[in-house]
C-alpha positions as CSV (number, residue, x, y, z in Angstrom):
1,M,1.2,47.1,-21.7
2,R,2.1,43.6,-20.8
3,L,0.0,40.5,-19.9
4,A,1.9,37.7,-18.1
5,V,0.3,34.7,-16.4
6,H,1.8,31.4,-15.4
7,N,-0.1,28.5,-13.9
8,G,2.4,25.7,-14.5
9,G,0.0,23.8,-16.8
10,V,0.9,21.1,-19.4
11,P,1.6,22.6,-22.8
12,V,-1.1,22.3,-25.5
13,D,0.2,20.8,-28.7
14,I,-1.2,22.9,-31.6
15,S,0.2,23.9,-35.0
16,A,1.0,27.5,-35.8
17,E,-1.8,27.6,-38.3
18,E,-4.4,26.3,-35.8
19,F,-3.2,28.8,-33.2
20,D,-3.5,31.6,-35.8
21,G,-7.1,30.4,-36.4
22,L,-7.8,30.7,-32.7
23,V,-6.5,34.3,-32.7
24,D,-8.6,35.1,-35.7
25,A,-11.7,33.7,-34.0
26,A,-10.9,35.8,-30.8
27,L,-10.6,38.9,-33.0
28,D,-13.9,38.0,-34.8
29,G,-15.5,37.8,-31.3
30,I,-14.9,41.5,-30.6
31,P,-18.3,43.2,-30.9
32,D,-18.6,45.1,-34.2
33,E,-19.2,48.4,-32.5
34,L,-15.8,48.2,-30.8
35,A,-14.0,46.6,-33.7
36,R,-14.9,49.6,-35.8
37,L,-13.2,51.9,-33.3
38,V,-9.8,50.0,-33.5
39,Q,-7.6,52.3,-35.6
40,N,-4.3,51.6,-37.2
41,V,-3.5,48.4,-35.3
42,V,-1.9,45.1,-36.5
43,V,-2.1,41.9,-34.5
44,L,1.0,39.7,-34.7
45,V,1.7,36.2,-33.4
46,E,5.3,35.4,-32.3
47,D,6.6,32.2,-30.9
48,E,8.2,33.7,-27.8
49,P,8.5,37.1,-26.2
50,P,11.5,39.2,-27.1
51,E,14.7,39.0,-25.2
52,G,14.6,41.0,-22.0
53,E,10.8,40.4,-21.5
54,P,9.5,37.8,-19.1
55,D,9.3,34.2,-20.5
56,D,5.6,34.0,-19.4
57,L,4.5,37.1,-21.3
58,L,1.3,36.3,-23.1
59,G,0.7,39.5,-25.0
60,L,1.9,43.0,-25.5
61,Y,0.4,46.3,-26.8
62,D,3.0,48.5,-28.4
63,G,1.5,51.8,-29.4
64,V,-0.3,54.9,-28.3
65,A,-3.7,54.5,-26.7
66,L,-6.6,56.3,-28.4
67,T,-7.1,58.2,-25.1
68,E,-3.6,59.6,-25.4
69,R,-3.8,60.8,-29.0
70,D,-4.6,64.4,-29.8
71,G,-6.6,65.4,-32.9
72,G,-3.5,65.7,-35.1
73,Y,-1.9,62.4,-34.1
74,D,-1.0,60.5,-37.3
75,P,1.3,57.6,-36.5
76,P,3.7,56.6,-39.3
77,L,3.3,52.9,-38.5
78,P,0.4,51.0,-37.0
79,D,0.2,50.2,-33.3
80,R,1.0,46.5,-32.7
81,I,-0.6,43.8,-30.6
82,F,1.6,40.8,-30.0
83,L,0.4,37.4,-28.9
84,Y,3.1,34.9,-27.8
85,R,2.3,31.3,-28.8
86,G,4.8,29.6,-26.6
87,P,3.7,31.0,-23.2
88,L,0.0,30.7,-24.1
89,T,0.3,27.1,-25.1
90,D,2.7,26.3,-22.2
91,M,0.3,27.6,-19.6
92,C,-2.9,25.8,-20.8
93,E,-3.8,22.2,-20.1
94,D,-6.2,21.7,-23.0
95,L,-7.6,23.3,-26.1
96,E,-10.6,24.8,-24.3
97,E,-8.4,26.6,-21.8
98,L,-6.2,27.8,-24.7
99,V,-9.2,29.3,-26.6
100,D,-10.2,31.1,-23.4
101,E,-6.7,32.4,-22.7
102,I,-6.3,33.7,-26.3
103,R,-9.7,35.4,-26.0
104,I,-8.7,37.0,-22.7
105,T,-5.3,38.1,-24.0
106,V,-6.8,39.6,-27.2
107,V,-9.4,41.5,-25.2
108,H,-6.7,42.7,-22.7
109,E,-4.4,44.0,-25.4
110,V,-7.2,45.6,-27.5
111,A,-8.4,47.3,-24.3
112,H,-5.0,48.9,-23.9
113,H,-5.6,50.4,-27.4
114,F,-8.6,52.1,-25.9
115,G,-6.6,53.4,-22.9
116,I,-7.9,50.9,-20.3
117,D,-5.2,50.2,-17.7
118,D,-4.3,46.9,-16.0
119,E,-6.1,47.8,-12.8
120,R,-9.4,48.3,-14.6
121,L,-8.9,45.2,-16.7
122,H,-8.3,43.2,-13.5
123,D,-11.6,44.6,-12.1
124,L,-13.3,43.4,-15.3
125,G,-11.7,39.9,-15.2
126,Y,-9.2,40.4,-18.1
127,A,-5.9,40.6,-16.2
């Protein structure tokens, strides 16, 4: 599932290490009762979306949602959640907005792991 938003903001200047720290903080903000249910998922930060994807793509869940797995499903590799630093920093006008957008993107992509679709995420304010 993809999350793309563009508001034409002024890019936020932040190092890769600081950005990774904001992602870690967003992941730490997921309630423990939900975090314990996240299974076989790795979160990766890339500078830009892959070729062929929209330039303003903020995040991407690449995997099989828990709701679509049967009892015998045993993936050979972990599901992946990608966050794209360039589009996220480009759309935000300040650090506070970036922190919020990273949090929203993390929640959005983790929700896809649980089988929550974009329509429901929109209803909840995460799309």
